[in-house]
VMD Tcl script that draws the C-alpha trace (Angstrom):
set ca {
  {0.00 -0.04 -0.01}
  {2.37 2.65 -1.35}
  {2.32 5.94 0.40}
  {-0.30 4.69 2.89}
  {1.24 6.75 5.70}
  {0.64 10.01 3.80}
  {-3.20 9.93 3.01}
  {-3.05 7.49 0.03}
  {-6.20 5.51 1.14}
  {-8.41 8.56 0.22}
  {-7.85 7.96 -3.50}
  {-9.45 4.50 -3.20}
  {-12.83 6.03 -1.98}
  {-13.45 8.65 -4.75}
  {-14.39 8.03 -8.47}
  {-11.53 8.04 -10.93}
  {-13.49 10.13 -13.45}
  {-13.84 13.76 -12.38}
  {-17.09 14.08 -14.38}
  {-18.77 11.40 -12.35}
  {-21.13 12.83 -9.78}
  {-20.22 12.31 -6.09}
  {-23.02 10.65 -4.19}
  {-23.46 10.44 -0.37}
  {-22.14 6.89 -0.51}
  {-18.95 8.16 -2.14}
  {-18.63 10.86 0.46}
  {-19.08 8.41 3.40}
  {-16.60 6.01 1.87}
  {-14.06 8.76 1.47}
  {-14.57 9.94 5.04}
  {-14.10 6.39 6.37}
  {-10.97 6.01 4.31}
  {-9.48 9.24 5.68}
  {-10.25 8.18 9.21}
  {-8.43 4.92 8.74}
  {-5.52 6.71 7.22}
  {-5.31 9.00 10.24}
  {-5.30 6.00 12.52}
  {-2.18 4.48 10.96}
  {0.41 6.88 12.37}
  {-1.16 6.57 15.84}
  {-1.13 2.79 15.70}
  {2.46 2.72 14.48}
  {3.57 5.08 17.21}
  {1.92 2.95 19.83}
  {3.61 -0.21 18.55}
  {6.95 1.61 18.38}
  {6.46 2.74 22.00}
  {5.74 -0.84 23.08}
  {8.79 -2.13 21.26}
  {10.87 0.56 22.92}
  {9.58 -0.48 26.37}
  {10.67 -4.07 25.56}
  {14.17 -2.87 24.84}
  {13.99 -3.46 21.17}
  {14.81 0.10 20.15}
  {16.59 1.41 23.34}
  {19.79 3.11 22.32}
  {23.15 1.65 23.46}
  {24.96 3.41 26.30}
  {27.62 5.94 25.41}
  {31.12 4.32 25.10}
  {33.56 4.98 28.04}
  {36.02 7.81 27.59}
  {39.44 6.92 26.24}
  {41.93 5.52 28.79}
  {44.10 8.59 28.52}
  {41.19 10.76 29.67}
  {40.44 8.42 32.60}
  {44.08 8.49 33.69}
  {44.18 12.24 33.54}
  {40.97 12.46 35.63}
  {42.47 10.08 38.27}
  {45.69 12.13 38.45}
  {43.71 15.31 39.00}
  {41.66 13.65 41.75}
  {44.83 12.40 43.52}
  {46.52 15.74 43.15}
  {43.57 17.44 44.87}
  {43.10 14.85 47.67}
  {44.49 15.50 51.17}
  {47.84 13.77 52.05}
  {47.65 10.96 54.58}
  {48.25 12.07 58.18}
  {51.75 11.76 59.60}
  {52.15 8.80 61.99}
  {52.57 9.85 65.66}
  {56.19 9.96 66.86}
  {57.44 6.85 68.72}
  {57.44 7.40 72.46}
  {60.80 8.00 74.11}
  {62.07 4.99 75.98}
  {62.10 5.42 79.75}
  {65.37 6.96 81.11}
  {67.74 4.45 82.55}
  {68.15 4.89 86.33}
  {70.60 4.02 89.12}
  {69.93 0.69 90.92}
  {67.83 2.35 93.60}
  {66.23 4.99 91.44}
  {67.10 8.41 89.99}
  {69.93 9.43 87.68}
  {72.17 11.48 90.03}
  {74.33 10.17 92.86}
  {74.72 13.23 95.10}
  {73.16 14.62 97.17}
  {70.49 11.88 97.05}
  {72.70 8.96 98.16}
  {75.49 8.00 100.49}
  {77.62 5.24 99.03}
  {78.82 2.44 101.30}
  {80.95 -0.33 99.88}
  {83.14 -3.38 100.32}
  {86.30 -4.05 98.32}
  {88.03 -7.24 97.17}
  {88.93 -9.67 94.42}
  {88.58 -13.44 94.12}
  {91.18 -15.61 95.87}
  {92.89 -12.74 97.72}
  {91.35 -12.19 101.14}
  {94.20 -9.86 102.07}
  {92.85 -7.40 99.49}
  {89.40 -7.11 101.04}
  {86.40 -9.06 102.22}
  {84.44 -8.88 98.94}
  {85.33 -12.37 97.77}
  {84.22 -15.95 98.43}
  {80.54 -16.32 99.17}
  {79.25 -13.12 97.40}
  {75.63 -13.41 98.43}
  {76.73 -13.63 102.07}
  {79.04 -10.68 101.66}
  {76.27 -8.69 100.04}
  {74.09 -9.24 103.15}
  {77.00 -8.20 105.39}
  {77.43 -5.05 103.23}
  {73.73 -4.21 103.57}
  {73.94 -4.60 107.38}
  {77.06 -2.39 107.55}
  {75.52 0.27 105.29}
  {72.33 0.41 107.36}
  {74.36 1.57 110.31}
  {75.02 4.85 108.39}
  {71.34 5.45 108.15}
  {70.97 4.93 111.89}
  {74.03 6.96 112.91}
  {73.31 10.08 114.96}
  {74.94 12.32 112.40}
  {73.10 10.84 109.41}
  {71.69 13.48 107.08}
  {68.71 11.66 105.66}
  {70.40 10.45 102.52}
  {69.36 7.17 100.94}
  {71.93 4.35 100.97}
  {73.43 2.91 97.83}
  {75.69 -0.17 98.33}
  {78.86 -0.52 96.26}
  {80.79 -3.60 95.17}
  {84.36 -2.38 94.47}
  {85.90 -5.25 92.56}
  {89.70 -5.08 92.00}
  {89.51 -5.91 88.31}
  {93.17 -5.14 87.52}
  {95.42 -6.52 90.26}
  {99.05 -5.41 90.54}
  {101.58 -8.22 90.51}
  {105.05 -8.67 91.89}
  {106.22 -10.38 88.65}
  {106.17 -8.81 85.21}
  {103.86 -11.42 83.62}
  {103.65 -12.33 79.90}
  {103.53 -8.72 78.69}
  {105.85 -7.25 81.33}
  {103.15 -4.96 82.80}
  {103.12 -6.23 86.37}
  {99.36 -6.55 86.46}
  {96.64 -9.12 85.96}
  {93.15 -8.50 84.65}
  {90.36 -10.65 86.06}
  {88.38 -12.77 83.64}
  {85.11 -11.43 82.22}
  {83.21 -14.19 83.95}
  {84.36 -12.79 87.26}
  {82.99 -9.35 86.43}
  {79.71 -10.86 85.30}
  {79.41 -12.79 88.51}
  {80.03 -9.67 90.70}
  {77.67 -7.61 88.54}
  {74.94 -10.21 88.87}
  {75.16 -10.31 92.68}
  {75.41 -6.51 92.83}
  {72.24 -6.18 90.87}
  {70.47 -8.63 93.16}
  {71.38 -6.20 96.00}
  {70.53 -3.08 93.91}
  {74.14 -2.01 94.26}
  {76.74 -0.27 92.11}
  {79.76 -2.12 90.77}
  {83.05 -0.23 90.64}
  {85.99 -1.67 88.66}
  {89.15 -0.91 90.73}
  {92.27 -0.47 88.55}
  {95.84 -1.16 89.88}
  {97.68 -0.74 86.58}
  {101.26 -1.73 87.47}
  {103.45 -0.58 84.58}
  {100.49 -0.34 82.24}
  {98.36 2.87 82.40}
  {94.95 3.82 83.66}
  {93.42 4.77 80.28}
  {94.48 1.47 78.65}
  {93.21 -0.64 81.47}
  {89.89 1.23 81.75}
  {89.19 0.89 78.04}
  {89.74 -2.86 78.29}
  {86.48 -3.02 80.21}
  {84.31 -0.88 77.89}
  {81.77 -3.68 77.44}
  {80.92 -3.47 81.13}
  {81.33 0.28 81.50}
  {78.44 0.70 79.02}
  {76.15 -0.67 81.72}
  {74.31 1.94 83.78}
  {75.46 0.55 87.13}
  {79.18 0.13 86.56}
  {81.78 2.79 87.44}
  {85.55 3.03 87.99}
  {87.96 3.36 90.90}
  {91.60 4.28 90.26}
  {94.40 3.26 92.66}
  {97.32 5.67 91.97}
  {99.67 4.10 94.54}
  {99.91 1.11 92.12}
  {100.49 3.22 88.95}
  {104.19 2.47 88.55}
  {106.62 4.53 86.52}
  {109.06 2.85 84.12}
  {111.56 0.63 85.96}
  {109.64 1.12 89.17}
  {108.62 -2.11 90.83}
  {105.33 -2.56 92.76}
  {105.65 -2.84 96.50}
  {109.07 -1.09 96.64}
  {107.78 2.45 96.29}
  {104.51 4.29 95.69}
  {103.20 4.78 92.24}
  {101.76 8.10 91.03}
  {99.23 9.72 88.68}
  {98.20 13.24 87.88}
  {95.09 15.39 87.28}
  {95.44 15.25 83.51}
  {95.37 11.40 83.52}
  {92.24 11.39 85.69}
  {90.65 13.89 83.34}
  {91.44 11.67 80.39}
  {89.72 8.73 82.04}
  {86.75 10.96 82.94}
  {86.42 12.22 79.40}
  {86.34 8.70 78.05}
  {83.68 7.67 80.55}
  {81.71 10.82 79.78}
  {81.46 9.80 76.11}
  {80.06 6.41 77.19}
  {77.46 8.08 79.37}
  {76.43 10.45 76.60}
  {76.23 7.74 73.93}
  {74.07 5.53 76.09}
  {72.05 8.24 77.86}
  {73.14 6.64 81.10}
  {72.78 7.98 84.67}
  {75.79 9.53 86.37}
  {78.90 7.34 86.77}
  {81.24 7.36 89.74}
  {84.91 7.86 89.19}
  {86.79 7.26 92.40}
  {90.48 7.94 92.92}
  {92.04 6.63 96.11}
  {94.75 8.63 97.83}
  {96.93 7.30 100.59}
  {99.29 10.27 100.83}
  {100.16 13.55 99.07}
  {102.75 11.85 96.81}
  {100.51 9.56 94.78}
  {98.52 12.37 93.15}
  {100.22 15.42 91.65}
  {98.63 18.42 89.91}
  {95.26 17.76 91.46}
  {93.92 21.09 90.19}
  {94.60 19.80 86.63}
  {91.44 17.70 86.87}
  {88.67 19.06 84.66}
  {84.92 18.37 85.00}
  {83.33 15.87 82.62}
  {79.60 15.70 81.92}
  {77.88 12.78 83.69}
  {80.92 11.88 85.73}
  {81.08 12.27 89.53}
  {84.64 12.60 90.98}
  {85.13 11.04 94.41}
  {88.40 11.46 96.35}
  {88.71 8.56 98.76}
  {91.31 9.10 101.46}
  {92.98 5.79 102.40}
  {94.83 6.60 105.63}
  {95.95 3.64 107.66}
  {96.35 3.10 111.38}
  {94.79 4.33 114.60}
  {91.70 6.46 114.63}
  {93.63 9.73 115.37}
  {96.10 9.11 112.55}
  {93.33 8.36 110.07}
  {91.51 11.54 110.94}
  {94.64 13.70 110.52}
  {95.37 12.13 107.14}
  {91.79 12.83 105.99}
  {91.95 16.47 107.17}
  {95.26 17.00 105.45}
  {94.48 15.45 102.11}
  {90.98 16.97 101.81}
  {92.51 20.46 101.91}
  {93.74 20.04 98.38}
  {90.48 18.67 97.01}
  {89.31 20.47 93.90}
  {85.86 22.18 93.96}
  {83.22 19.80 92.85}
  {85.10 16.69 93.90}
  {83.17 14.68 96.53}
  {84.76 13.33 99.71}
  {85.30 9.67 100.39}
  {86.84 7.68 103.23}
  {88.30 4.17 103.37}
  {88.53 1.86 106.39}
  {90.44 -1.38 106.70}
  {89.01 -4.35 108.62}
  {92.55 -5.66 109.23}
  {95.08 -2.86 109.26}
  {92.94 -0.47 111.26}
  {92.54 -2.98 114.07}
  {96.17 -3.91 114.57}
  {98.25 -3.08 117.70}
  {95.17 -2.59 119.85}
  {93.55 -0.07 117.55}
  {89.91 -0.29 116.43}
  {87.65 0.35 113.47}
  {85.98 3.78 113.44}
  {82.30 3.75 113.99}
  {79.76 5.14 111.45}
  {79.09 7.98 113.96}
  {82.82 8.89 113.92}
  {83.07 8.67 110.20}
  {80.07 11.00 109.70}
  {81.60 13.47 112.18}
  {84.48 14.07 109.72}
  {84.52 17.32 107.85}
  {83.64 17.34 105.02}
  {81.25 14.50 105.71}
  {82.22 11.54 103.49}
  {79.80 10.74 100.73}
  {81.46 7.40 99.93}
  {82.59 5.07 102.69}
  {84.52 1.98 101.63}
  {85.69 -1.01 103.67}
  {88.59 -3.25 102.67}
}
mol new
graphics top color blue
foreach p $ca { graphics top sphere $p radius 0.5 }
foreach p [lrange $ca 0 end-1] q [lrange $ca 1 end] { graphics top cylinder $p $q radius 0.2 }
display resetview
């Protein structure tokens, strides 16, 4: 039915000859034909709509943008997004403290110690059954808290181990000294820690020198509860033999040891370290004013006078006159030598009556 969508059915209802008269029947037929023709577009539109609803003529979705465009869009989004938050800083580790708390020795504490080395009872009582000696040390130290002249300081026990022992013979390296084995130091350190005590490594260098011998124990000196004690009377000069004359050191050497220890304290963020130097007379230490302060190091001058009570007090008074400002006073008593020839050991009350009042009291 060619052209049926554009009114062609009306030509079928009218006469072909224009001269033929148009009757009412012709007119009705033409009208019916025109009405049918008008219905065709509506019917087609309805069918097309139904087909579209069924998805027959739904247009395809638009194709995705090219990958380059997508990448560019992603980069813009990332560029405009907020950066991730910074992680919180790691907490500082707790500061290492002394065995009984805190990081400074004085004026918080009074040190009370025993001295000795394995297999040599003549060098002090700190040998043999160490746990038993630790209990005896605690008992002795407690007397300083109870003494009438006590100043309220807390007590901090000290194990002073003679780690370098002077010898009468030159030994394999000709240095007239012997170092204790590391296992000995570890044993003393273990028992000291059980008692919450300090460990001091006492050095009798013979014909070696203080700096060399101290550095030999660096592994242990990096511990927060290990310090040093120097014994100048056993620091022999060349060709000088131990036991025949007094050895000697000077302020510069003590400063060198202190500087080395200060570096260890700084590196490890350790509490203060004690550096004791024993002095038996005015000969064994020269140029005392040559000692220079070192950060984190506490200098202690321990007077080692022997003999009767009166003699010991005079020695202490005399040697403390030359003490450098900032150096703390110490006092040494001898269980054996101080009790010979009818003499006796000074009491804690007598020791604390000394001026200046000792801050380190050591028993050998």
